[in-house]
C-alpha positions as CSV (number, residue, x, y, z in Angstrom):
1,M,0.0,-0.1,-0.1
2,L,2.9,2.4,0.9
3,L,4.4,1.8,-2.4
4,E,1.4,2.3,-4.3
5,K,0.7,5.7,-2.6
6,L,4.4,6.8,-3.3
7,N,3.8,5.8,-6.9
8,Q,0.8,7.9,-7.3
9,H,2.4,10.8,-5.4
10,S,5.4,10.4,-7.8
11,K,3.3,10.6,-10.9
12,S,1.4,13.6,-9.4
13,L,4.7,15.3,-8.7
14,I,5.9,14.6,-12.4
15,L,2.8,16.1,-13.9
16,I,2.8,19.1,-11.7
17,S,6.5,19.7,-12.7
18,I,5.7,19.5,-16.3
19,V,2.9,21.8,-16.1
20,F,5.2,24.3,-13.9
21,T,7.8,24.0,-16.5
22,L,5.6,24.7,-19.6
23,L,4.1,27.6,-17.7
24,F,7.3,29.2,-16.4
25,L,10.2,28.0,-18.3
26,P,9.4,30.3,-21.5
27,A,9.9,33.3,-19.6
28,C,13.4,32.3,-18.5
29,M,14.5,31.4,-22.2
30,P,15.9,34.0,-24.4
31,Y,14.7,35.0,-28.0
32,K,16.9,35.3,-31.0
33,R,15.2,38.6,-31.3
34,S,13.5,40.8,-28.8
35,T,9.8,41.6,-29.1
36,A,10.6,45.3,-28.7
37,S,12.8,45.1,-31.9
38,Y,9.4,45.2,-33.8
39,L,8.9,48.7,-32.8
40,N,10.0,51.8,-34.6
41,E,9.7,55.4,-34.1
42,N,6.4,55.5,-36.1
43,S,4.8,52.8,-34.1
44,P,1.3,53.9,-32.8
45,A,1.1,54.2,-28.9
46,H,-1.2,51.0,-28.7
47,K,1.2,48.9,-30.4
48,Q,4.1,50.1,-28.1
49,E,2.0,49.3,-25.2
50,A,1.2,45.7,-26.6
51,L,4.7,44.8,-27.6
52,Q,6.0,45.9,-24.2
53,S,3.7,43.6,-22.3
54,P,5.4,40.9,-20.2
55,I,2.9,38.4,-21.6
56,Y,5.1,38.4,-24.7
57,D,8.0,37.0,-22.6
58,W,5.9,33.5,-22.4
59,V,4.2,34.0,-25.9
60,P,6.4,34.9,-28.7
61,R,5.3,37.6,-31.1
62,K,6.7,35.9,-34.2
63,A,8.3,32.4,-34.9
64,E,11.5,33.9,-36.2
65,Q,12.2,34.8,-32.5
66,I,12.4,31.2,-31.4
67,Y,15.4,29.1,-31.2
68,F,14.8,25.4,-32.8
69,F,15.6,23.8,-29.4
70,D,13.1,26.2,-27.4
71,L,10.3,23.7,-26.9
72,P,8.3,25.7,-24.4
73,H,8.3,28.8,-26.7
74,W,7.4,26.8,-29.6
75,L,4.4,25.3,-27.7
76,A,3.3,28.7,-26.5
77,W,3.7,30.2,-30.1
78,A,1.5,27.2,-31.6
79,F,-1.4,27.2,-29.0
80,L,-1.6,30.9,-27.8
81,G,0.3,32.9,-30.3
82,N,-1.1,35.0,-33.3
83,E,1.7,35.5,-36.0
84,D,-0.6,37.7,-38.0
85,D,-2.4,40.0,-35.6
86,G,-0.5,39.7,-32.3
87,I,-1.9,38.1,-29.1
88,F,-3.9,41.2,-28.3
89,G,-5.0,41.9,-31.9
90,E,-2.7,45.0,-31.8
91,E,-2.4,44.9,-35.6
92,T,-6.0,45.2,-36.1
93,K,-8.4,48.2,-35.9
94,L,-10.4,46.2,-33.3
95,Y,-7.6,46.8,-30.7
96,L,-7.5,50.5,-30.6
97,K,-9.9,51.0,-27.6
98,E,-8.3,48.0,-25.7
99,E,-5.5,47.6,-23.2
100,A,-2.7,45.1,-23.4
101,D,-3.5,43.3,-20.4
102,F,-4.3,39.6,-19.4
103,E,-7.9,40.0,-19.8
104,H,-7.7,41.3,-23.4
105,F,-5.2,38.7,-24.1
106,T,-7.6,36.0,-23.0
107,Y,-10.4,37.4,-25.1
108,W,-8.4,37.8,-28.2
109,S,-6.1,34.7,-28.2
110,V,-8.2,32.2,-26.3
111,I,-11.9,33.1,-26.9
112,R,-12.1,35.1,-30.1
113,N,-9.3,33.6,-32.1
114,P,-8.4,30.3,-30.4
115,L,-5.4,28.3,-31.7
116,H,-4.7,30.7,-34.3
117,N,-1.0,29.7,-35.2
118,F,-1.9,26.0,-34.7
119,T,-4.8,26.2,-37.4
120,F,-3.0,28.6,-39.7
121,Y,0.5,27.4,-39.8
122,I,0.8,24.0,-38.1
123,I,-2.1,22.0,-39.5
124,G,-2.9,24.8,-42.0
125,T,-0.9,26.1,-45.0
126,A,-1.5,30.0,-44.7
127,Y,2.1,30.4,-45.6
128,L,1.4,29.1,-49.0
129,D,-0.5,30.4,-52.0
130,N,-3.8,28.1,-51.9
131,D,-5.7,27.6,-55.0
132,Q,-9.3,26.4,-54.9
133,I,-10.9,23.6,-56.9
134,T,-14.6,23.7,-56.6
135,L,-15.9,20.0,-56.6
136,F,-19.5,21.1,-56.4
137,K,-21.6,24.3,-55.7
138,I,-25.4,23.7,-55.6
139,A,-27.6,26.8,-55.0
140,S,-31.2,27.3,-55.4
141,D,-30.7,28.8,-58.9
142,D,-27.1,28.1,-59.7
143,T,-24.8,25.1,-59.9
144,D,-21.0,24.7,-60.6
145,F,-18.9,21.7,-60.8
146,F,-15.1,21.1,-61.1
147,S,-14.1,24.6,-61.6
148,Y,-10.7,26.1,-60.6
149,K,-9.7,29.6,-59.1
150,E,-6.5,31.1,-58.1
151,K,-8.2,34.2,-56.6
152,N,-11.5,35.5,-55.4
153,K,-12.1,32.2,-53.8
154,R,-15.4,31.3,-52.3
155,V,-16.6,30.5,-48.7
156,F,-20.3,30.3,-48.9
157,V,-23.0,30.5,-51.6
158,E,-23.7,34.0,-50.8
159,D,-27.3,35.5,-50.5
160,K,-28.7,32.1,-51.5
161,T,-29.5,28.7,-49.9
162,G,-26.8,26.3,-51.1
163,V,-24.0,23.8,-50.3
164,F,-20.5,24.3,-51.4
165,F,-17.4,21.7,-51.4
166,A,-14.0,22.5,-52.4
167,L,-10.5,21.7,-52.1
168,N,-8.5,24.5,-51.0
169,G,-4.7,24.0,-51.3
170,L,-5.8,20.2,-51.9
171,K,-7.6,20.2,-48.5
172,P,-11.3,19.7,-47.9
173,F,-13.7,22.5,-47.2
174,L,-17.4,22.1,-46.9
175,S,-20.0,25.0,-46.2
176,L,-23.8,25.3,-46.1
177,H,-25.8,28.5,-46.2
178,L,-29.6,28.4,-45.6
179,A,-31.1,31.9,-46.3
180,H,-34.6,31.2,-45.3
181,P,-36.6,31.3,-42.8
182,F,-33.5,32.3,-41.0
183,D,-29.9,33.0,-42.0
184,L,-27.9,30.0,-41.1
185,K,-24.1,29.7,-42.0
186,T,-21.8,26.7,-41.1
187,Y,-18.6,25.4,-42.4
188,A,-15.7,22.9,-41.5
189,G,-12.3,22.3,-43.3
190,W,-9.5,24.5,-44.7
191,R,-10.5,27.8,-45.7
192,E,-9.4,29.7,-48.9
193,R,-6.4,31.0,-47.0
194,G,-5.1,27.6,-46.0
195,N,-6.3,27.6,-42.4
196,F,-8.4,25.2,-40.8
197,G,-11.7,26.4,-39.5
198,L,-15.1,25.8,-38.1
199,K,-18.0,28.1,-38.0
200,F,-21.8,28.0,-37.2
201,T,-24.0,31.1,-36.9
202,I,-27.6,31.8,-36.9
203,E,-29.1,35.1,-37.6
204,E,-32.3,36.9,-38.8
205,S,-33.0,36.4,-42.5
206,K,-31.9,39.3,-44.4
207,K,-34.9,39.0,-46.8
């Protein structure tokens, strides 16, 4: 019995140690390039505030900052980072009235844009040009089969009830739009930019 209890405690200690390491080790590891180096004399005040946040000690602003052996920072970048807009959304107009604090980080990177880098750059191919092969588009007054686009790619059958199935960068994407009696939009798969996404919304019908 004593050995079993010691074994259980050992497993718990190992788990706690792993969690502690993943949470706190990133702040101790140096970057190849400092986050502050992305600032310049023309950077707006809100961006200066964001890039000077201590949260960027844990979550890298860019992948290019991370040493190849720095696993904790790679994990933080993959699951909490936002290569495009920043962990506070400071590169977007939506950020201008917000503060670079933990609350806004949680809203932007955990609730509103969860797993951004993971879906865009780990399982997605947003770093490539992704063409679109339409396998079928079936709408109430229009159909399309086996067409190809490099630009102006589709997500939904807009303003109509219809279903759309395509390969974006050879990865599957399926969307459904019901225009009546309510406006329902849903999709699953790799979007036109190459990132994986899921969506389900219901609104009042526009017509």
